[in-house]
PQR file of N, CA, C, O and H, with PARSE charges and radii, in Angstrom:
ATOM      1  N   MET A   1      46.836  27.355  17.383 -0.4000 1.5000
ATOM      2  CA  MET A   1      46.557  25.898  17.656 -0.0000 2.0000
ATOM      3  C   MET A   1      44.906  26.099  17.883  0.5500 1.7000
ATOM      4  O   MET A   1      44.297  25.030  17.837 -0.5500 1.4000
ATOM      5  N   VAL A   2      44.139  27.197  18.101 -0.4000 1.5000
ATOM      6  CA  VAL A   2      42.978  27.181  18.150 -0.0000 2.0000
ATOM      7  C   VAL A   2      42.181  26.577  16.495  0.5500 1.7000
ATOM      8  O   VAL A   2      42.548  26.878  15.359 -0.5500 1.4000
ATOM      9  H   VAL A   2      44.633  28.066  18.138  0.4000 1.0000
ATOM     10  N   GLY A   3      41.266  25.859  16.816 -0.4000 1.5000
ATOM     11  CA  GLY A   3      41.149  24.971  15.927 -0.0000 2.0000
ATOM     12  C   GLY A   3      41.325  23.858  15.568  0.5500 1.7000
ATOM     13  O   GLY A   3      40.555  23.246  14.828 -0.5500 1.4000
ATOM     14  H   GLY A   3      40.968  25.614  17.739  0.4000 1.0000
ATOM     15  N   LYS A   4      42.680  23.293  16.179 -0.4000 1.5000
ATOM     16  CA  LYS A   4      43.488  21.985  16.022 -0.0000 2.0000
ATOM     17  C   LYS A   4      43.845  21.275  17.193  0.5500 1.7000
ATOM     18  O   LYS A   4      44.479  20.222  17.257 -0.5500 1.4000
ATOM     19  H   LYS A   4      43.305  23.790  16.780  0.4000 1.0000
ATOM     20  N   VAL A   5      43.275  22.104  18.312 -0.4000 1.5000
ATOM     21  CA  VAL A   5      43.483  21.496  19.738 -0.0000 2.0000
ATOM     22  C   VAL A   5      41.661  21.348  20.305  0.5500 1.7000
ATOM     23  O   VAL A   5      40.855  22.276  20.243 -0.5500 1.4000
ATOM     24  H   VAL A   5      42.761  22.960  18.260  0.4000 1.0000
ATOM     25  N   PRO A   6      41.454  20.380  20.669 -0.5600 1.5000
ATOM     26  CA  PRO A   6      39.898  20.302  20.624  0.2800 2.0000
ATOM     27  C   PRO A   6      39.711  21.253  22.295  0.5500 1.7000
ATOM     28  O   PRO A   6      40.607  21.048  23.114 -0.5500 1.4000
ATOM     29  N   GLY A   7      38.777  22.051  22.622 -0.4000 1.5000
ATOM     30  CA  GLY A   7      38.695  22.735  24.129 -0.0000 2.0000
ATOM     31  C   GLY A   7      39.093  24.145  23.746  0.5500 1.7000
ATOM     32  O   GLY A   7      38.567  25.167  24.186 -0.5500 1.4000
ATOM     33  H   GLY A   7      38.050  22.218  21.956  0.4000 1.0000
ATOM     34  N   LEU A   8      40.183  24.070  22.788 -0.4000 1.5000
ATOM     35  CA  LEU A   8      40.803  25.595  23.140 -0.0000 2.0000
ATOM     36  C   LEU A   8      40.164  26.642  22.367  0.5500 1.7000
ATOM     37  O   LEU A   8      40.326  26.665  21.147 -0.5500 1.4000
ATOM     38  H   LEU A   8      40.611  23.239  22.430  0.4000 1.0000
ATOM     39  N   ILE A   9      39.405  27.571  22.995 -0.4000 1.5000
ATOM     40  CA  ILE A   9      38.986  28.620  22.672 -0.0000 2.0000
ATOM     41  C   ILE A   9      39.432  29.785  21.990  0.5500 1.7000
ATOM     42  O   ILE A   9      38.864  30.345  21.052 -0.5500 1.4000
ATOM     43  H   ILE A   9      39.273  27.552  23.986  0.4000 1.0000
ATOM     44  N   LYS A  10      40.663  30.150  22.629 -0.4000 1.5000
ATOM     45  CA  LYS A  10      40.973  31.347  22.220 -0.0000 2.0000
ATOM     46  C   LYS A  10      42.677  31.398  23.010  0.5500 1.7000
ATOM     47  O   LYS A  10      42.871  30.998  24.158 -0.5500 1.4000
ATOM     48  H   LYS A  10      41.125  29.695  23.391  0.4000 1.0000
ATOM     49  N   MET A  11      43.664  31.914  22.197 -0.4000 1.5000
ATOM     50  CA  MET A  11      44.644  32.086  22.829 -0.0000 2.0000
ATOM     51  C   MET A  11      45.268  34.007  22.456  0.5500 1.7000
ATOM     52  O   MET A  11      44.814  34.696  21.542 -0.5500 1.4000
ATOM     53  H   MET A  11      43.506  32.239  21.264  0.4000 1.0000
ATOM     54  N   GLU A  12      46.097  34.349  23.218 -0.4000 1.5000
ATOM     55  CA  GLU A  12      46.101  35.384  23.564 -0.0000 2.0000
ATOM     56  C   GLU A  12      47.597  35.810  24.135  0.5500 1.7000
ATOM     57  O   GLU A  12      47.932  35.396  25.245 -0.5500 1.4000
ATOM     58  H   GLU A  12      46.466  33.789  23.961  0.4000 1.0000
ATOM     59  N   SER A  13      48.389  36.549  23.447 -0.4000 1.5000
ATOM     60  CA  SER A  13      49.816  36.950  24.165 -0.0000 2.0000
ATOM     61  C   SER A  13      50.227  38.496  23.834  0.5500 1.7000
ATOM     62  O   SER A  13      49.908  39.205  22.879 -0.5500 1.4000
ATOM     63  H   SER A  13      48.117  36.885  22.546  0.4000 1.0000
ATOM     64  N   ASN A  14      51.032  38.755  24.946 -0.4000 1.5000
ATOM     65  CA  ASN A  14      50.919  40.277  24.870 -0.0000 2.0000
ATOM     66  C   ASN A  14      52.276  40.398  25.746  0.5500 1.7000
ATOM     67  O   ASN A  14      52.689  39.367  26.277 -0.5500 1.4000
ATOM     68  H   ASN A  14      51.291  38.179  25.721  0.4000 1.0000
ATOM     69  N   THR A  15      53.049  41.714  25.937 -0.4000 1.5000
ATOM     70  CA  THR A  15      54.161  42.204  26.404 -0.0000 2.0000
ATOM     71  C   THR A  15      53.439  42.732  28.033  0.5500 1.7000
ATOM     72  O   THR A  15      52.293  43.157  28.176 -0.5500 1.4000
ATOM     73  H   THR A  15      52.714  42.551  25.506  0.4000 1.0000
ATOM     74  N   PRO A  16      54.121  42.615  28.755 -0.5600 1.5000
ATOM     75  CA  PRO A  16      53.884  42.994  30.425  0.2800 2.0000
ATOM     76  C   PRO A  16      53.488  44.685  30.157  0.5500 1.7000
ATOM     77  O   PRO A  16      54.198  45.424  29.475 -0.5500 1.4000
ATOM     78  N   HIS A  17      52.177  45.131  30.860 -0.4000 1.5000
ATOM     79  CA  HIS A  17      51.587  46.169  30.952 -0.0000 2.0000
ATOM     80  C   HIS A  17      52.761  47.040  31.693  0.5500 1.7000
ATOM     81  O   HIS A  17      53.318  46.387  32.576 -0.5500 1.4000
ATOM     82  H   HIS A  17      51.601  44.531  31.414  0.4000 1.0000
ATOM     83  N   PRO A  18      53.138  48.049  31.567 -0.5600 1.5000
ATOM     84  CA  PRO A  18      54.114  48.950  32.199  0.2800 2.0000
ATOM     85  C   PRO A  18      54.031  49.060  33.650  0.5500 1.7000
ATOM     86  O   PRO A  18      55.066  49.111  34.315 -0.5500 1.4000
ATOM     87  N   SER A  19      53.085  49.094  34.094 -0.4000 1.5000
ATOM     88  CA  SER A  19      53.048  49.434  35.825 -0.0000 2.0000
ATOM     89  C   SER A  19      53.075  47.966  36.122  0.5500 1.7000
ATOM     90  O   SER A  19      52.979  48.032  37.347 -0.5500 1.4000
ATOM     91  H   SER A  19      52.245  49.053  33.554  0.4000 1.0000
ATOM     92  N   THR A  20      53.145  46.580  35.828 -0.4000 1.5000
ATOM     93  CA  THR A  20      53.626  45.846  36.247 -0.0000 2.0000
ATOM     94  C   THR A  20      54.974  44.934  35.735  0.5500 1.7000
ATOM     95  O   THR A  20      55.287  43.838  36.199 -0.5500 1.4000
ATOM     96  H   THR A  20      53.223  46.526  34.832  0.4000 1.0000
ATOM     97  N   ALA A  21      55.557  45.538  34.856 -0.4000 1.5000
ATOM     98  CA  ALA A  21      56.593  44.869  34.508 -0.0000 2.0000
ATOM     99  C   ALA A  21      58.048  44.550  35.223  0.5500 1.7000
ATOM    100  O   ALA A  21      59.007  43.829  34.947 -0.5500 1.4000
ATOM    101  H   ALA A  21      55.303  46.429  34.479  0.4000 1.0000
ATOM    102  N   HIS A  22      57.695  45.510  36.339 -0.4000 1.5000
ATOM    103  CA  HIS A  22      58.972  45.423  37.420 -0.0000 2.0000
ATOM    104  C   HIS A  22      58.695  43.792  38.364  0.5500 1.7000
ATOM    105  O   HIS A  22      59.520  43.316  39.144 -0.5500 1.4000
ATOM    106  H   HIS A  22      56.917  46.096  36.563  0.4000 1.0000
ATOM    107  N   ARG A  23      57.594  43.289  38.088 -0.4000 1.5000
ATOM    108  CA  ARG A  23      57.157  41.870  38.654 -0.0000 2.0000
ATOM    109  C   ARG A  23      57.630  40.757  37.482  0.5500 1.7000
ATOM    110  O   ARG A  23      57.866  39.609  37.858 -0.5500 1.4000
ATOM    111  H   ARG A  23      56.924  43.676  37.454  0.4000 1.0000
ATOM    112  N   GLY A  24      57.739  41.038  36.332 -0.4000 1.5000
ATOM    113  CA  GLY A  24      58.050  40.398  35.383 -0.0000 2.0000
ATOM    114  C   GLY A  24      59.446  39.412  35.270  0.5500 1.7000
ATOM    115  O   GLY A  24      59.634  38.646  34.324 -0.5500 1.4000
ATOM    116  H   GLY A  24      57.547  41.971  36.027  0.4000 1.0000
ATOM    117  N   GLN A  25      60.226  39.555  36.225 -0.4000 1.5000
ATOM    118  CA  GLN A  25      60.956  38.501  36.715 -0.0000 2.0000
ATOM    119  C   GLN A  25      61.977  38.311  35.645  0.5500 1.7000
ATOM    120  O   GLN A  25      62.804  37.405  35.745 -0.5500 1.4000
ATOM    121  H   GLN A  25      60.072  40.177  36.993  0.4000 1.0000
ATOM    122  N   GLY A  26      61.959  39.130  34.618 -0.4000 1.5000
ATOM    123  CA  GLY A  26      62.654  38.926  33.147 -0.0000 2.0000
ATOM    124  C   GLY A  26      62.265  38.602  32.223  0.5500 1.7000
ATOM    125  O   GLY A  26      62.885  38.582  31.159 -0.5500 1.4000
ATOM    126  H   GLY A  26      61.287  39.867  34.537  0.4000 1.0000
ATOM    127  N   PHE A  27      61.127  38.265  32.408 -0.4000 1.5000
ATOM    128  CA  PHE A  27      59.886  37.620  31.402 -0.0000 2.0000
ATOM    129  C   PHE A  27      59.259  38.807  30.271  0.5500 1.7000
ATOM    130  O   PHE A  27      58.720  39.844  30.657 -0.5500 1.4000
ATOM    131  H   PHE A  27      60.624  38.282  33.272  0.4000 1.0000
ATOM    132  N   ASN A  28      59.387  38.550  29.242 -0.4000 1.5000
ATOM    133  CA  ASN A  28      58.779  39.739  28.016 -0.0000 2.0000
ATOM    134  C   ASN A  28      57.656  39.669  27.607  0.5500 1.7000
ATOM    135  O   ASN A  28      57.230  40.474  26.778 -0.5500 1.4000
ATOM    136  H   ASN A  28      59.825  37.707  28.928  0.4000 1.0000
ATOM    137  N   MET A  29      56.901  38.646  28.122 -0.4000 1.5000
ATOM    138  CA  MET A  29      55.527  38.113  27.022 -0.0000 2.0000
ATOM    139  C   MET A  29      54.959  37.445  28.389  0.5500 1.7000
ATOM    140  O   MET A  29      55.506  37.140  29.449 -0.5500 1.4000
ATOM    141  H   MET A  29      57.247  37.992  28.795  0.4000 1.0000
ATOM    142  N   GLY A  30      53.503  37.338  27.865 -0.4000 1.5000
ATOM    143  CA  GLY A  30      52.849  36.240  28.624 -0.0000 2.0000
ATOM    144  C   GLY A  30      51.740  35.762  27.252  0.5500 1.7000
ATOM    145  O   GLY A  30      51.457  36.352  26.209 -0.5500 1.4000
ATOM    146  H   GLY A  30      53.059  37.586  27.004  0.4000 1.0000
ATOM    147  N   LEU A  31      51.218  34.193  27.920 -0.4000 1.5000
ATOM    148  CA  LEU A  31      50.573  33.999  27.112 -0.0000 2.0000
ATOM    149  C   LEU A  31      49.063  33.519  28.030  0.5500 1.7000
ATOM    150  O   LEU A  31      49.103  33.168  29.209 -0.5500 1.4000
ATOM    151  H   LEU A  31      51.448  33.714  28.767  0.4000 1.0000
ATOM    152  N   VAL A  32      47.694  33.603  27.149 -0.4000 1.5000
ATOM    153  CA  VAL A  32      46.574  33.363  27.921 -0.0000 2.0000
ATOM    154  C   VAL A  32      45.932  32.410  27.342  0.5500 1.7000
ATOM    155  O   VAL A  32      45.591  32.698  26.195 -0.5500 1.4000
ATOM    156  H   VAL A  32      47.661  33.889  26.191  0.4000 1.0000
ATOM    157  N   ALA A  33      45.521  30.979  27.839 -0.4000 1.5000
ATOM    158  CA  ALA A  33      44.745  29.837  26.734 -0.0000 2.0000
ATOM    159  C   ALA A  33      43.731  30.226  27.281  0.5500 1.7000
ATOM    160  O   ALA A  33      43.711  30.355  28.505 -0.5500 1.4000
ATOM    161  H   ALA A  33      45.798  30.745  28.770  0.4000 1.0000
ATOM    162  N   THR A  34      42.719  30.488  26.559 -0.4000 1.5000
ATOM    163  CA  THR A  34      41.162  29.997  27.140 -0.0000 2.0000
ATOM    164  C   THR A  34      40.657  28.555  26.915  0.5500 1.7000
ATOM    165  O   THR A  34      41.291  28.110  25.958 -0.5500 1.4000
ATOM    166  H   THR A  34      42.735  30.383  25.564  0.4000 1.0000
ATOM    167  N   LEU A  35      39.823  27.668  27.363 -0.4000 1.5000
ATOM    168  CA  LEU A  35      39.627  26.451  27.246 -0.0000 2.0000
ATOM    169  C   LEU A  35      38.244  26.444  27.817  0.5500 1.7000
ATOM    170  O   LEU A  35      37.923  26.949  28.893 -0.5500 1.4000
ATOM    171  H   LEU A  35      39.307  28.029  28.140  0.4000 1.0000
ATOM    172  N   GLU A  36      37.444  25.804  26.962 -0.4000 1.5000
ATOM    173  CA  GLU A  36      35.907  25.504  26.993 -0.0000 2.0000
ATOM    174  C   GLU A  36      36.022  24.614  28.943  0.5500 1.7000
ATOM    175  O   GLU A  36      34.987  24.832  29.572 -0.5500 1.4000
ATOM    176  H   GLU A  36      37.705  25.393  26.088  0.4000 1.0000
ATOM    177  N   LYS A  37      36.691  24.084  29.444 -0.4000 1.5000
ATOM    178  CA  LYS A  37      36.309  23.379  30.643 -0.0000 2.0000
ATOM    179  C   LYS A  37      37.710  23.293  31.038  0.5500 1.7000
ATOM    180  O   LYS A  37      38.673  23.515  30.304 -0.5500 1.4000
ATOM    181  H   LYS A  37      37.532  23.907  28.933  0.4000 1.0000
ATOM    182  N   ALA A  38      37.748  22.818  32.733 -0.4000 1.5000
ATOM    183  CA  ALA A  38      39.030  22.885  33.224 -0.0000 2.0000
ATOM    184  C   ALA A  38      39.883  21.304  32.651  0.5500 1.7000
ATOM    185  O   ALA A  38      41.086  21.068  32.761 -0.5500 1.4000
ATOM    186  H   ALA A  38      36.966  22.638  33.330  0.4000 1.0000
ATOM    187  N   ASP A  39      38.791  20.372  32.022 -0.4000 1.5000
ATOM    188  CA  ASP A  39      39.628  18.849  31.621 -0.0000 2.0000
ATOM    189  C   ASP A  39      40.025  18.962  30.580  0.5500 1.7000
ATOM    190  O   ASP A  39      40.759  18.044  30.215 -0.5500 1.4000
ATOM    191  H   ASP A  39      37.814  20.563  31.932  0.4000 1.0000
ATOM    192  N   ASP A  40      39.773  20.079  29.598 -0.4000 1.5000
ATOM    193  CA  ASP A  40      40.965  20.254  28.490 -0.0000 2.0000
ATOM    194  C   ASP A  40      41.767  20.945  28.830  0.5500 1.7000
ATOM    195  O   ASP A  40      41.710  21.871  28.020 -0.5500 1.4000
ATOM    196  H   ASP A  40      39.177  20.825  29.895  0.4000 1.0000
ATOM    197  N   ILE A  41      42.913  21.253  29.864 -0.4000 1.5000
ATOM    198  CA  ILE A  41      43.840  21.435  30.210 -0.0000 2.0000
ATOM    199  C   ILE A  41      44.969  20.342  29.946  0.5500 1.7000
ATOM    200  O   ILE A  41      46.113  20.664  29.625 -0.5500 1.4000
ATOM    201  H   ILE A  41      42.958  20.500  30.522  0.4000 1.0000
ATOM    202  N   LYS A  42      44.561  19.053  30.105 -0.4000 1.5000
ATOM    203  CA  LYS A  42      45.128  17.933  29.805 -0.0000 2.0000
ATOM    204  C   LYS A  42      45.287  17.763  28.168  0.5500 1.7000
ATOM    205  O   LYS A  42      46.331  17.792  27.517 -0.5500 1.4000
ATOM    206  H   LYS A  42      43.632  18.792  30.366  0.4000 1.0000
ATOM    207  N   VAL A  43      44.042  17.591  27.739 -0.4000 1.5000
ATOM    208  CA  VAL A  43      44.187  17.845  26.180 -0.0000 2.0000
ATOM    209  C   VAL A  43      44.873  18.715  25.611  0.5500 1.7000
ATOM    210  O   VAL A  43      45.530  18.347  24.638 -0.5500 1.4000
ATOM    211  H   VAL A  43      43.194  17.567  28.268  0.4000 1.0000
ATOM    212  N   TYR A  44      44.925  19.878  25.957 -0.4000 1.5000
ATOM    213  CA  TYR A  44      46.035  21.615  25.660 -0.0000 2.0000
ATOM    214  C   TYR A  44      47.556  20.769  25.719  0.5500 1.7000
ATOM    215  O   TYR A  44      48.400  20.734  24.824 -0.5500 1.4000
ATOM    216  H   TYR A  44      44.391  20.177  26.747  0.4000 1.0000
ATOM    217  N   ALA A  45      47.613  20.070  27.143 -0.4000 1.5000
ATOM    218  CA  ALA A  45      49.026  19.976  27.570 -0.0000 2.0000
ATOM    219  C   ALA A  45      49.835  18.651  26.759  0.5500 1.7000
ATOM    220  O   ALA A  45      51.055  18.502  26.689 -0.5500 1.4000
ATOM    221  H   ALA A  45      46.927  20.098  27.870  0.4000 1.0000
ATOM    222  N   ASP A  46      48.674  17.669  26.122 -0.4000 1.5000
ATOM    223  CA  ASP A  46      49.464  16.462  25.666 -0.0000 2.0000
ATOM    224  C   ASP A  46      49.193  16.407  23.723  0.5500 1.7000
ATOM    225  O   ASP A  46      49.638  15.641  22.869 -0.5500 1.4000
ATOM    226  H   ASP A  46      47.683  17.790  26.178  0.4000 1.0000
ATOM    227  N   HIS A  47      48.373  17.472  23.652 -0.4000 1.5000
ATOM    228  CA  HIS A  47      48.131  17.603  22.138 -0.0000 2.0000
ATOM    229  C   HIS A  47      49.563  17.862  21.141  0.5500 1.7000
ATOM    230  O   HIS A  47      50.425  18.671  21.482 -0.5500 1.4000
ATOM    231  H   HIS A  47      48.011  18.094  24.346  0.4000 1.0000
ATOM    232  N   PRO A  48      49.627  17.313  20.288 -0.5600 1.5000
ATOM    233  CA  PRO A  48      50.694  17.254  19.343  0.2800 2.0000
ATOM    234  C   PRO A  48      51.197  18.978  18.765  0.5500 1.7000
ATOM    235  O   PRO A  48      52.318  19.425  18.524 -0.5500 1.4000
ATOM    236  N   ALA A  49      50.067  19.513  18.705 -0.4000 1.5000
ATOM    237  CA  ALA A  49      50.427  21.303  18.326 -0.0000 2.0000
ATOM    238  C   ALA A  49      50.893  21.791  19.489  0.5500 1.7000
ATOM    239  O   ALA A  49      51.626  22.769  19.340 -0.5500 1.4000
ATOM    240  H   ALA A  49      49.156  19.150  18.901  0.4000 1.0000
ATOM    241  N   HIS A  50      50.724  21.455  20.547 -0.4000 1.5000
ATOM    242  CA  HIS A  50      51.128  22.358  21.730 -0.0000 2.0000
ATOM    243  C   HIS A  50      52.711  21.825  21.979  0.5500 1.7000
ATOM    244  O   HIS A  50      53.562  22.598  22.419 -0.5500 1.4000
ATOM    245  H   HIS A  50      50.128  20.661  20.667  0.4000 1.0000
ATOM    246  N   LEU A  51      53.029  20.330  21.631 -0.4000 1.5000
ATOM    247  CA  LEU A  51      54.369  20.045  21.995 -0.0000 2.0000
ATOM    248  C   LEU A  51      55.279  20.370  20.641  0.5500 1.7000
ATOM    249  O   LEU A  51      56.412  19.914  20.483 -0.5500 1.4000
ATOM    250  H   LEU A  51      52.338  19.702  21.274  0.4000 1.0000
ATOM    251  N   ALA A  52      54.774  21.011  19.937 -0.4000 1.5000
ATOM    252  CA  ALA A  52      55.510  21.283  18.648 -0.0000 2.0000
ATOM    253  C   ALA A  52      56.747  22.213  19.030  0.5500 1.7000
ATOM    254  O   ALA A  52      57.527  22.593  18.157 -0.5500 1.4000
ATOM    255  H   ALA A  52      53.854  21.381  20.065  0.4000 1.0000
TER
END
């Protein structure tokens, strides 16, 4: 989605670190979206590439 969603700088995903996996509540991955500014959250949330 980087390059498609305005304001989206970077996307990262990974599995929980072993030292914190017990707090994962059953989730087996995490996702971090780095945006240029706070106002870009709405752009990202509403963008067709994110909703697909």
